[in-house]
N, C-alpha and C positions, 0 to 999 in steps of 0.2 A: 586696487579696487576700492570704491567708494559706495556709501550706503546713503539714501535719503533720510535715513532714521538720524535725528539729531542727538548729539550728546546731551545726556540728562543724568545728573547725579541724584537719582531716586533710589531709595532702599526699600525693597519688598520685605514683608514680615515673614517670621519662621512658618507660619500658617500657610504661606504661599510657596513652601519649599518646592522646588523643581525635582521631579522623578525621572527626567529625560537625559540622565548622564549615565555613562558606563564606567565603572569603578574598576581599577587595576591595581595591584600591588607591584611596583616595579623596582628594579635594582639597577641602578646606573651609579656606581659608586656607593652611595648610601641608600638604603630602602625608603620609598616614598609612596604615598597614595597618589594616583594620577586619575583625574576624571576628565572625560571628553563628552562633549554634547553641544547643545544649541542654547545659547543665552536667552533667557525668557524676556528680555528686553528689547533686543535687536534682531534676534533669530539667526545670528551669526555663528558659524562653528567656533568652539573655544576649548582650550585645554587648561586645567589648573593642576598643580602639585602641592602636596603638603608633605611635610617630613614625617616618617614613621612614628617617631618617638619625640620626647623633649630634646631640644637641642642641648648640647653641652656648653656650659660657660666656664670660662677660665678663672673668674673671679667674681665674687658677689653673688647675690641671689638669683634664682630662675628668672628669666625674662617672661614677660607676659606673652602668650602664644596668640595666633590669629584665630585658633580654633579651640573648642571645648574638647574635654576628655572624650575618649571613644564612645562611651556609652550615653552621652548627654544630647544625642539627637543630631539634627542637620548642621551641616558646618556652612559658615557665611564665605562669600567671595564676592570680589567685583568682577564684571565683564573683563576678559582677557582677550578678546578677538583681536584679530589684526587688521580688520576692516577700518577704513577712514570714515569718521562719522562728522557730519556737518557741525560747526561751532565747537569742536573739540578744543579745549584750552591749551595753550602753549605748554610744553613741558610734558603733557600727557601723551604717552606713546602707544597706548593700546586701550582697547575697549570702548563701550558707549556711554560708561558712567554708571550704569545701573549695578546696585549691590543686591545680592539675593542669597537664599540658602540653597544648598544641594541636600536633598533627603538621601539617607543611606539606602543601599540596595535592600530589598525585602529579606533577603537570606543574611543580612549583616555584611559588615566589612570583609573583604578579602583577606585572608591570612597566609 
């Protein structure tokens, strides 16, 4: 499947956080948050997962996470759709390049 929407590495601000995602707490081995919805950049369906807690490291300090703590507001992601977009750079296997924030559900994160 291909899209006429060209690849574009644009980042949206937290004020533009998308509210069109379904949040689920899933367990497939380890617990994770999984969101499904429509990318606000290309309007293609996508899914994104985040680990439920801080990943354990075997040595050294905690690594920086892609997302802030649970109470800090929307989480950042890049588009992960499987649609092929015009002018997507070599080596980039998914998405339209748009980075955006996903707002928490009004009732809070699933527990």
